[in-house]
KEKE-3310 file (N, C-alpha, C; in steps of 0.2 Angstrom, whole numbers, plus 5000, padded with zeros to 4 digits):
npx = (4937:4926:4912:4895:4883:4868:4854:4840:4827:4817:4811:4812:4821:4831:4834:4837:4849:4857:4856:4862:4875:4879:4875:4865:4859:4847:4851:4849:4844:4845:4852:4859:4872:4879:4879:4876:4876:4866:4869:4865:4877:4878:4863:4850:4835:4834:4836:4827:4815:4816:4815:4802:4796:4795:4789:4780:4787:4797:4814:4830:4846:4862:4878:4896:4905:4921:4931:4945:4953:4958:4951:4938:4927:4924:4912:4909:4921:4932:4943:4940:4928:4933:4941:4931:4923:4933:4936:4922:4923:4932:4927:4916:4914:4912:4900:4891:4891:4888:4874:4868:4869:4862:4849:4845:4841:4846:4858:4871:4868:4854:4850:4841:4845:4848:4851:4860:4871:4873:4877:4889:4896:4897:4905:4916:4921:4923:4935:4944:4947:4952:4944:4930:4919:4907:4903:4890:4883:4866:4852:4837:4822:4810:4798:4802:4802:4810:4814:4810:4823:4827:4836:4840:4834:4845:4855:4867:4873:4880:4887:4890:4902:4911:4907:4916:4918:4909:4904:4894:4891:4892:4882:4869:4852:4838:4820:4807)
npy = (5223:5231:5238:5242:5247:5245:5251:5250:5260:5274:5290:5300:5293:5294:5308:5310:5304:5312:5324:5320:5317:5304:5286:5280:5265:5256:5246:5228:5211:5202:5204:5198:5197:5204:5219:5235:5244:5238:5233:5228:5221:5225:5223:5230:5227:5219:5228:5238:5229:5229:5243:5244:5239:5249:5263:5277:5288:5279:5274:5270:5269:5272:5268:5268:5256:5254:5241:5234:5219:5214:5220:5216:5204:5190:5180:5170:5165:5151:5153:5164:5161:5150:5156:5162:5151:5144:5155:5155:5141:5142:5152:5149:5152:5166:5168:5162:5171:5184:5180:5179:5192:5197:5193:5180:5164:5153:5143:5143:5132:5131:5142:5155:5156:5169:5177:5170:5171:5185:5189:5181:5187:5201:5198:5194:5204:5213:5208:5208:5221:5226:5223:5230:5228:5215:5202:5191:5177:5173:5161:5167:5173:5161:5163:5167:5159:5147:5150:5146:5142:5134:5137:5141:5156:5168:5180:5192:5200:5216:5220:5235:5239:5249:5267:5275:5270:5274:5286:5300:5310:5305:5298:5291:5293:5286:5286:5276)
npz = (5209:5199:5195:5188:5200:5208:5217:5225:5230:5238:5233:5244:5253:5245:5245:5258:5259:5250:5257:5269:5264:5263:5264:5276:5286:5293:5307:5307:5313:5303:5292:5278:5274:5283:5292:5282:5266:5254:5237:5219:5208:5192:5189:5186:5186:5197:5208:5204:5207:5221:5224:5220:5232:5241:5250:5242:5229:5218:5216:5208:5212:5203:5202:5199:5207:5214:5220:5227:5227:5239:5248:5246:5252:5246:5244:5235:5230:5233:5241:5249:5254:5262:5271:5280:5284:5292:5301:5307:5313:5323:5332:5340:5353:5353:5346:5353:5364:5358:5354:5366:5371:5362:5366:5361:5362:5358:5350:5337:5328:5329:5325:5315:5298:5291:5301:5307:5298:5298:5311:5310:5299:5303:5315:5308:5301:5309:5316:5305:5298:5285:5276:5266:5259:5256:5246:5237:5229:5228:5227:5218:5225:5229:5224:5211:5195:5186:5169:5151:5149:5159:5168:5185:5193:5199:5211:5212:5226:5234:5248:5255:5266:5271:5270:5262:5250:5241:5231:5232:5225:5212:5209:5198:5195:5193:5189:5193)
capx = (4930:4924:4905:4890:4880:4861:4852:4832:4824:4812:4814:4813:4827:4837:4835:4841:4856:4861:4856:4868:4880:4881:4870:4864:4855:4846:4854:4845:4849:4845:4856:4863:4879:4880:4877:4879:4871:4866:4869:4865:4880:4875:4857:4846:4830:4834:4836:4819:4811:4817:4813:4795:4793:4796:4783:4782:4790:4803:4820:4835:4852:4867:4885:4901:4910:4927:4933:4950:4952:4960:4946:4931:4925:4920:4910:4908:4927:4934:4948:4936:4924:4936:4943:4925:4923:4939:4934:4916:4925:4936:4924:4909:4911:4911:4893:4886:4892:4882:4867:4866:4869:4856:4843:4843:4842:4847:4864:4872:4865:4846:4847:4839:4852:4851:4853:4867:4876:4873:4882:4895:4900:4899:4910:4922:4923:4926:4942:4946:4945:4954:4938:4926:4913:4906:4899:4888:4877:4861:4846:4832:4816:4807:4793:4804:4803:4815:4810:4811:4830:4827:4841:4837:4837:4851:4856:4873:4873:4886:4885:4895:4902:4913:4905:4921:4918:4903:4904:4887:4890:4893:4876:4864:4846:4832:4814:4804)
capy = (5223:5238:5238:5247:5244:5247:5251:5252:5264:5279:5296:5303:5291:5297:5315:5309:5302:5319:5328:5318:5316:5297:5281:5277:5260:5253:5240:5224:5207:5198:5206:5191:5199:5210:5227:5239:5246:5233:5234:5224:5223:5225:5220:5235:5225:5216:5234:5239:5225:5231:5249:5244:5237:5255:5268:5284:5288:5275:5276:5266:5272:5269:5271:5263:5255:5250:5239:5230:5211:5213:5224:5213:5197:5187:5173:5166:5162:5146:5155:5169:5157:5146:5161:5163:5144:5144:5160:5151:5134:5144:5157:5147:5155:5172:5168:5162:5178:5187:5177:5181:5199:5201:5190:5175:5159:5147:5142:5144:5127:5132:5150:5157:5156:5174:5180:5168:5174:5192:5189:5179:5191:5205:5197:5192:5210:5217:5206:5209:5228:5228:5222:5237:5226:5208:5200:5183:5176:5169:5160:5172:5170:5154:5165:5169:5153:5147:5152:5141:5139:5130:5140:5144:5163:5170:5186:5193:5206:5218:5224:5240:5240:5256:5271:5278:5267:5277:5293:5302:5315:5302:5293:5292:5292:5283:5285:5269)
capz = (5205:5197:5191:5189:5205:5207:5224:5224:5237:5236:5233:5251:5255:5241:5246:5264:5256:5247:5263:5274:5260:5265:5265:5282:5285:5300:5309:5308:5314:5298:5286:5277:5272:5288:5292:5277:5261:5248:5229:5214:5202:5185:5189:5187:5187:5204:5212:5204:5212:5228:5224:5221:5238:5246:5249:5239:5223:5218:5211:5208:5211:5200:5203:5198:5213:5213:5227:5226:5229:5246:5253:5246:5256:5240:5246:5228:5230:5237:5246:5254:5259:5266:5278:5284:5287:5298:5307:5311:5317:5328:5336:5343:5359:5351:5344:5359:5369:5354:5354:5373:5370:5358:5368:5356:5367:5354:5348:5331:5325:5329:5322:5308:5293:5289:5308:5309:5293:5300:5316:5308:5295:5307:5319:5305:5299:5316:5316:5298:5296:5278:5271:5265:5256:5255:5239:5237:5224:5230:5224:5219:5229:5226:5219:5204:5194:5180:5162:5146:5148:5164:5173:5191:5193:5205:5211:5216:5230:5236:5254:5255:5274:5272:5265:5258:5243:5238:5230:5233:5219:5206:5208:5192:5198:5188:5192:5191)
cpx = (4928:4917:4900:4885:4873:4858:4845:4830:4818:4816:4815:4820:4832:4839:4839:4848:4860:4861:4862:4875:4883:4875:4870:4858:4854:4848:4849:4849:4848:4848:4861:4870:4881:4877:4880:4873:4871:4865:4868:4869:4877:4869:4851:4838:4829:4833:4828:4815:4811:4814:4805:4791:4792:4790:4785:4785:4797:4809:4825:4842:4857:4873:4890:4905:4915:4929:4939:4949:4954:4956:4939:4932:4921:4918:4908:4915:4929:4938:4944:4932:4926:4939:4938:4924:4927:4938:4927:4919:4929:4933:4917:4908:4910:4903:4889:4885:4886:4876:4865:4865:4863:4849:4840:4845:4844:4854:4865:4868:4857:4845:4845:4845:4854:4854:4860:4872:4877:4879:4888:4900:4902:4905:4917:4924:4926:4933:4946:4944:4947:4948:4931:4920:4912:4901:4897:4883:4872:4856:4841:4827:4813:4801:4795:4805:4807:4811:4811:4819:4832:4833:4838:4839:4842:4852:4862:4872:4880:4884:4892:4896:4905:4911:4910:4921:4913:4904:4897:4887:4890:4887:4871:4858:4841:4826:4811:4797)
cpy = (5231:5235:5243:5244:5248:5246:5254:5254:5270:5285:5301:5300:5293:5305:5315:5308:5309:5323:5327:5317:5308:5292:5280:5271:5258:5247:5235:5217:5200:5200:5201:5191:5203:5215:5230:5241:5241:5236:5228:5225:5221:5221:5226:5233:5222:5224:5237:5236:5228:5238:5250:5241:5243:5258:5274:5282:5283:5277:5271:5270:5269:5272:5265:5263:5251:5247:5234:5223:5211:5217:5221:5206:5193:5181:5168:5162:5157:5149:5160:5165:5152:5150:5162:5158:5143:5149:5156:5145:5137:5149:5155:5151:5163:5173:5167:5168:5183:5186:5179:5188:5201:5197:5185:5169:5153:5148:5142:5138:5127:5138:5150:5158:5163:5178:5178:5170:5181:5193:5187:5184:5198:5205:5196:5199:5214:5215:5208:5216:5230:5226:5227:5233:5218:5206:5193:5183:5171:5167:5165:5169:5165:5157:5167:5161:5153:5147:5146:5138:5134:5132:5143:5151:5164:5178:5187:5199:5208:5222:5229:5242:5248:5261:5276:5276:5270:5285:5296:5306:5311:5297:5296:5291:5292:5282:5279:5268)
cpz = (5203:5192:5193:5194:5206:5216:5223:5231:5234:5236:5239:5254:5251:5243:5254:5263:5254:5253:5268:5270:5261:5264:5272:5281:5293:5301:5310:5308:5308:5291:5283:5276:5277:5288:5286:5271:5255:5241:5226:5209:5196:5184:5190:5188:5194:5209:5210:5207:5219:5230:5225:5226:5243:5244:5246:5231:5222:5213:5212:5207:5208:5200:5201:5205:5211:5221:5226:5228:5236:5251:5251:5248:5250:5241:5240:5227:5234:5242:5251:5259:5264:5273:5282:5288:5293:5303:5311:5315:5323:5333:5338:5349:5358:5350:5349:5364:5365:5354:5361:5374:5366:5360:5366:5362:5364:5352:5341:5326:5324:5327:5316:5303:5292:5296:5310:5304:5295:5306:5314:5304:5299:5312:5316:5303:5304:5318:5311:5295:5289:5274:5271:5262:5256:5249:5240:5233:5227:5226:5224:5223:5225:5222:5211:5201:5187:5173:5158:5147:5154:5170:5178:5191:5199:5205:5215:5220:5233:5242:5255:5263:5275:5267:5261:5251:5239:5238:5228:5226:5212:5204:5203:5196:5193:5192:5189:5193)
residu = (MET:LYS:GLU:ASN:CYS:TYR:HIS:GLY:THR:ASN:LYS:SER:SER:TRP:GLU:ASN:ILE:GLN:LYS:ASP:ASN:GLN:PHE:LYS:PHE:GLU:LYS:ARG:PRO:ASN:HIS:TRP:LEU:GLY:GLN:GLY:VAL:TYR:PHE:PHE:PRO:ASN:ASP:PHE:GLU:ARG:ALA:LYS:TYR:TRP:ALA:ASN:LEU:SER:GLU:GLY:LYS:LYS:VAL:VAL:LEU:GLU:LEU:LEU:ILE:GLU:VAL:SER:ASP:ASN:GLU:LEU:LEU:ASN:LEU:ASP:THR:LYS:ALA:ASP:LEU:GLU:LYS:LEU:ASN:LEU:PHE:ALA:GLU:ASN:HIS:ASP:GLU:ILE:PHE:PHE:LYS:LEU:PHE:GLU:ASP:GLU:GLY:ILE:GLU:SER:GLY:PRO:GLY:GLU:LEU:ASP:GLU:LYS:ILE:TYR:HIS:CYS:ILE:LEU:ILE:ASP:SER:PHE:LEU:GLU:GLU:PHE:LYS:GLU:TYR:LYS:ALA:VAL:SER:ARG:THR:PHE:PRO:SER:PRO:LYS:SER:ILE:LYS:PRO:GLY:ALA:SER:ARG:PHE:LEU:PRO:GLN:GLU:ARG:GLN:LEU:ASN:ILE:VAL:ASP:ASN:SER:LEU:ILE:ASP:ILE:SER:LYS:ILE:ASN:VAL:HIS:ASN:VAL)
# end
């Protein structure tokens, strides 16, 4: 995969990225593709939407990201989704331990979908360290309605797990 990718944020965060020469993210239990830095491949407008949710001067960061097929867990493909399904089927005991460690009192079947996916993908990536990124297409939020074409809007997201895929010096910054 080699695509222009966009990340919506604010100018202050961009300045911190430059200063640290890397993206840093706040660990959250509900990152639906696991912990990492999220981008919208080929979708400036979705990144702009997220930038507009932030405080201060808004920016969209653009860069060309290249990830080899063997480093990308592409959950839009049957093969990669089957790998993750098999992992989930064979690791119930890991999830229950993780839930306990996180203070979550329910099992996988009762857990919020985003939290479940975050724990599942983080666990998968811990075992399969060759993956540096995760990709998946999701339905857009319900607030975004289909237009005259009647196609339901969707958005593809790319979670960069390994910062070595991001060359800070090659980021283009768009004020929005």
